[in-house]
C-alpha positions as CSV (number, residue, x, y, z in Angstrom):
1,X,-3.9,-3.3,5.2
2,X,-6.8,-1.5,4.1
3,X,-8.2,-2.9,0.3
4,X,-10.3,-0.2,-1.4
5,X,-12.8,-1.1,-3.9
6,X,-14.0,1.6,-6.4
7,X,-16.8,1.8,-9.0
8,X,-18.0,4.9,-10.9
9,X,-21.4,3.5,-10.3
10,X,-21.2,3.2,-6.4
11,X,-19.5,4.5,-3.3
12,X,-16.1,3.3,-2.4
13,X,-16.0,0.3,0.1
14,X,-12.9,-0.1,2.3
15,X,-12.1,-3.2,3.6
16,X,-9.8,-5.0,5.9
17,X,-6.8,-7.0,4.0
18,X,-8.1,-10.3,5.5
19,X,-11.9,-9.9,4.7
20,X,-10.7,-8.2,1.2
21,X,-8.7,-11.3,0.3
22,X,-11.2,-13.7,1.0
23,X,-13.7,-12.1,-1.1
24,X,-11.5,-11.2,-4.0
25,X,-11.1,-15.2,-3.9
26,X,-14.5,-16.0,-3.9
27,X,-15.0,-13.6,-7.0
28,X,-12.3,-15.6,-9.0
29,X,-9.2,-13.5,-8.5
30,X,-6.1,-13.7,-7.4
31,X,-6.2,-12.6,-3.4
32,X,-2.4,-12.1,-3.4
33,X,-2.6,-9.2,-6.0
34,X,-2.5,-5.8,-4.6
35,X,-4.5,-4.3,-7.8
36,X,-7.3,-6.0,-9.7
37,X,-10.3,-5.4,-11.7
38,X,-13.5,-7.5,-12.2
39,X,-14.3,-6.3,-15.9
40,X,-18.0,-5.7,-17.0
41,X,-18.0,-9.2,-18.7
42,X,-16.9,-10.9,-15.5
43,X,-19.5,-9.0,-13.3
44,X,-22.4,-11.6,-13.8
45,X,-20.1,-14.7,-12.8
46,X,-18.2,-12.9,-9.7
47,X,-22.1,-11.9,-8.5
48,X,-23.3,-15.1,-9.0
49,X,-19.9,-16.6,-7.1
50,X,-20.6,-13.5,-4.4
51,X,-24.3,-14.5,-3.9
52,X,-23.6,-18.4,-3.5
53,X,-20.8,-17.8,-1.0
54,X,-23.5,-15.3,0.9
55,X,-26.3,-18.0,1.1
56,X,-23.7,-20.5,1.8
57,X,-22.6,-18.5,4.8
58,X,-26.1,-17.7,6.0
59,X,-26.6,-21.7,5.9
60,X,-23.3,-22.3,8.0
61,X,-24.0,-19.5,10.7
62,X,-27.6,-20.4,11.7
63,X,-27.8,-20.4,15.3
64,X,-30.0,-22.5,17.4
65,X,-31.7,-21.3,20.5
66,X,-29.0,-23.1,22.8
67,X,-26.3,-21.5,20.9
68,X,-27.9,-18.1,21.0
69,X,-28.5,-18.5,24.6
70,X,-24.6,-19.2,25.3
71,X,-24.0,-16.1,23.1
72,X,-26.1,-14.2,25.6
73,X,-24.7,-15.3,28.4
74,X,-20.9,-14.6,27.2
75,X,-21.7,-11.3,26.0
76,X,-21.4,-11.9,22.4
77,X,-24.8,-9.9,21.2
78,X,-25.6,-6.7,20.1
79,X,-22.3,-4.6,19.0
80,X,-20.2,-7.6,20.6
81,X,-21.9,-10.1,18.0
82,X,-19.3,-11.5,15.5
83,X,-20.1,-10.2,11.9
84,X,-20.3,-12.5,9.2
85,X,-19.2,-13.0,5.8
86,X,-22.5,-12.3,4.4
87,X,-22.7,-9.1,6.1
88,X,-19.2,-8.1,5.1
89,X,-20.1,-8.8,1.6
90,X,-23.0,-6.9,1.1
91,X,-21.7,-3.6,0.3
92,X,-19.3,-5.1,-2.4
93,X,-22.4,-7.2,-3.6
94,X,-24.2,-4.0,-4.1
95,X,-21.3,-2.2,-5.6
96,X,-21.0,-4.8,-8.1
97,X,-24.9,-4.7,-9.1
98,X,-25.1,-1.2,-9.7
99,X,-21.5,-1.5,-11.8
100,X,-23.3,-4.1,-13.9
101,X,-26.5,-1.7,-14.7
102,X,-23.9,1.0,-15.5
103,X,-21.7,-1.4,-17.3
104,X,-18.8,0.0,-15.5
105,X,-15.9,-2.2,-13.8
106,X,-14.8,-2.8,-10.3
107,X,-11.4,-2.6,-9.5
108,X,-9.6,-2.5,-6.3
109,X,-6.0,-1.5,-4.5
110,X,-4.6,-2.0,-1.0
């Protein structure tokens, strides 16, 4: 399942279901809802929650030189490297920040 996040302030952001549900949960919304909204009033808190999750993910995913070497040996580098939550969340965070500046909500639907 795909989720599309929309805002009049930015281009659409499309995500696979599992990633979208995780981010929706981080925003403080029900991930089982197939549609939802982050109102203009809710944007500051949602942005704060998403930024915190991104920073926590960056700390968790810091790799030691030994881990990086093991990944290189296993072929998990470049395009084969796993994509972190922080990387997946940036487009949504950018959309939300633009939406906050323009005072428009962010909606999503499956």
